[in-house]
N, C-alpha and C positions, 0 to 999 in steps of 0.2 A: 407566474413565471414559466415561460415555455422552455422545455428541456428536450434535448436529443440524447438518447442513451445508446452509446456504442458498446456492445457486449451485454449479453443477457444470461450470464451464468449464475452461480450462487450469489455473488455480490449484487448484481443487477436485480435479480428477483427479490433478494432481501430488502433492497432499497424500495422497490415498488410496494412490497408488503408494509414497510414502514410508513410510506406516504399514505397508504390506505388506512392503516390503524390510527395514525395521528393527524388525519386531515383536519378535523375540527380544531384540535389543539394548536396545530401549526398556524391556522388562519387567525384564531382568536388571540393567541399570544404574540405571534410575530408578523402577522399580515402576509404570511406566505401561502400561496395556493399553487403547488407544483402541478404543472400541466405537461405531461409527457406527450410530445407531438410526433416523435419518431423513435423507433427502436430497431437496432440492427444486431443480428447475431451471425454466427458463421455460416448459416444456411439460408439467410434471407432477411427481409425487413418488413416493417409495417409502419404506415404513416396516417395520421389524422390531425389536421391543424386545429380541430376543436378539442383535442385531448383524447388519448386512448384510455379505455377502461382498465383500471389496475387489476381487478380480479380476473377479468377475461384474459388479459395478457398472461397471467400465471397459469390459468387453465389450459390455454392454447399451447403454451410452451411445454407443459407437463404431458399433454396428449400427443403432440406432434414432434416435440424436440426442437421446435423452431417457432418464431413468431410470425413467419410469412403466411400462415394459414389463418391469421386473425380475421381477415375479411375476404370476401369473394374476389375483390380486386387484387389479383396476384401482383405482389410488389417485388421487383427484382433490383431495387435501388441498392447500391453499395453504401457503406458508411459515408464515403467521400461525396457521392452524388447527393445523398440526403443532406449533408452539411452545406453543400453548395446551393441546393434548390429549395430548402425549407427554412422559413423564418423561425429562429429560436434565440433565446437569450443566453443559454448555458449548454455547453457540451459536458456530459459526464462520461468519461472514458474508463471502461472497466475491462477491456479486452486483455488477453493473457500477456504477461511480460515476456519480451523477447530481447535478449541481450546481444544478438548478432547485428541486427539492423533496426531494431525497435519498431518494426512494422507489424500490424497496420496502425498501431497507436500513434506513431510519430506523425504520419500524414493526417490522421484525424485531428490531432491537436493543432498542427500548423495551419490546416485549412480553416478550422474554427476561429483561430486567432486572427487570421487575415480577413475573416468576415465579421470581425469585431464582436465575437462571442466570447463570453467568459468561459474558463475551462476548469473543471475539477477532474483530476486524474488519480486513480489508485493503481494505474499501470506504471510500474517502476522503470520499464525499459527505456522510454524516451528521456526520462530524467537522468538515468544512469549514464546514458551515452551523450546527452546534449543539454544538460541542465543550464549552463551559462547562456547558450544561444536561445534557448526557449524563454528564459527570463527576459532577455533583450527583446525578443519578438513580442512578448506580452506587453512590455513597457512601450514599445514603438506603436503598437496598435491600441494602447490605452485600455487593456482588458485585464481582469484579475485572473491569476493562475494559482489554483489551490491544490494541495496534494497531501493533506494531513494523514490520510489513510495509507500512504505508502510506507510509513514507518510506524510500527506498533499497532496497526489495525485500529481498534477503538481506544487504545491508550494514547492520550494526547501528548506524545513525546515532543513533537515539533513545536506545538503551541506552548508547552511548558518551558522549553528552553528559550523560545523567542519572547514570550510574554511575561511569564512568572520571573524569569531571570533577567528581564530587560533592565538596563542600567548597570548590570554586572558585566564583567569581561570574563567569558568562559575561556579558560586556558587550555583545557583538554577534556576529552570524554572517552569512555570505554563502555562497551555493553554487549549483552547477548541479544542479538537482533533477529535470530531465526529460531522459532519455536520447535521446528522439526528436528534440527540437529541437537537442540537442547534435550528434547525428549529421548532421542537415541542415546546420547551420552549419559543421561540420567539412568536409563535402563541398563546400560553397560556397567554402571556402578553397582547394580544389584547382582551382577554375575553373568548377564547375558553376553554372548559374543556380538560383534558388530553386525554380522549377517542376520542373527536372530532379532536383534533390536531394530534393525532396518525393516525386517519382515513385519514385525509387530506395528511399527509406525505406518507402514503401507496399509495393513489391514484396518487400521483406525482412520485411514484417509488423510493422514497428516502430510504425506510426501507429494511434492509437485509431480505432474505427469512426466515432466523431464526431471528425473531425480538429481541430475548434476547441478541444478540450480540450488538445491539444498546442500547436497553432500560435498560439492566442490567450493562452497562458500560464496557463490555468485549472488545469491539473494541478499546475504549479509553485506557483501561488498557494494551492491547497488544502494542499499539503505545508508551505508557509510558515505557514499558519494553525496546523497541527498542531504544528510546531516552536515557534512563538511561545508557544502556550498551555502546552505540556508543559515546555519548557526555561526560558522566560523568565517563566512564571507570569502571562502576559497573559490577558485574557478577550476574545478577538477572533474574528470570523467572516469569511467570504469577502468581504462588502461592505467590510470595513476595509482591503483590500489595494489599493494603487495598481498596477494591472496592465496591462502592454503586452506583446503577443506579438511574433512574429518575421516576420509577413507583409510588413512594410515594409522589412525588411533587404535591401539590394541588393548586387550584386557590387562596386559602387563603395565601399560602406561597408566591405566586407571588405578591399579593396585599400588603402583609406585607413588602416585599422588595421594592416595589414602594414607600411606605411611607418614606423609608430611602434613596430615590433617587438611588435605586439599581435594578439589575435584577438577577434572579436566572439562573445560568449557570452550566453545568456539567464540572467541572474543574479537569484536571489531573495535579498533581504537584509533583515535586521532590525537597524537601528541607529537607535533612536528611532522612525523611520518604517518601515513595512512596504511594500516595493516589489519588483515583478517587472518586469524589462525588459531589452532588449538593451544590452550594455555592452562597452566595450573593456577587455580584461584583458591584462596583460603576459604574453608567452610564457614569461617566467621564473617567473611565479607558479605555485606548486604547484596552484592551483585550475584552471589552464588545461589541462584534460584533453580528449582528443578521442574521437570515435566515440560509442558509447552510454554511456560511463562517466558516473557521477555523482561530484561532489566537494563537500565542504562544509568551510569553515574556521571554527572557533570561536575567538573572541578572548576570553580571560579575564583577570581582574585581575592575577594573578601569573604564570601559565604562558605568557603570550604567545599566539601564534596556532598552533593545531594543525589540520592538514587531514586529513580522512579521505576515501579514494577507494575506489570499488567499483562493481560492476555494479548498476544501478538496478532492472532489471526482469527478467522471465523467470519462467516457471511454477514451476520447481523452486526457484529462489532465494527466491521469495515464500513457497512452501510451507515452506521450511526456517525462515523467520521465524515462521510460524504454529506450527510444532512447538516453536520456542524459547519462544513465549508459553505454549503448552500445558504445557510442562515447568515454567515459572515458576508457573503456576496449581497444578499438581500438588504442587509443593514447598510452596507457601503453604498449601494445604489440609492437608498432612501435618504442618505446624507447629502448626496450631490444634487 
């Protein structure tokens, strides 16, 4: 399977390591032989229609900070040029999420779909701003569009709701969808101020380069958009979310919650209205998880409420979700 990889940061590199370490197993078990024919990062790109060497890609990126030094043939192709000029079956889009105009991911995804390439995205920007139209474009061009890594990283939240609860009517859901804010609020419950808890989260590498994505609830809101569209069949985008972040949560708020045997959490909920905001949650509630964990509770008509908990982020966890999507595409292709 020929793959173009747009974005070669932590997730892209983790994916290539996963391909390398599991190559025999992927072929013997699933008949999947991933061949990466092009990689694009913010400083350049490299292309080889016979397939790039996974270990060499990692080494070159580590040494030069870009993949463009992979070969002597200097390649200045942009991601879009690569998608237009190189034959591939799947685009894997891992560039950084941008909630202003969703670029460059939006153009990468639409260009690939128009070329009849299947798309896997862990970039939430395009889905947050244009989920309904991207689904329509995928259907029109008869390609598969997968994005299980956009919510919950390696924890299969989207798959669980769509497949394990199929046949059930989910009436509402609520969850902690951002591990960074959960880590900060958990630390504040031990007595740290907001600023100290934020500093600690930054030191551990949990905070996005643009901290407003975490602190102002944008990341959680983007995931809520994806869940509401995919699971509830809504047609919503980011501006439809009533969103408040955690910047105004004080140690007094935390202490007040403790007196009620509760904790303050940033909760994204879909119950007629779509809301992201800090909320008191009972410490007895399965949803009340600490640290960088994510948790989401689905309430359905007949099965009651079911909670799924897992690690929300991390390069290898997200890479494993991409691999899961790739195997789904491989399976679907072999059926037709």
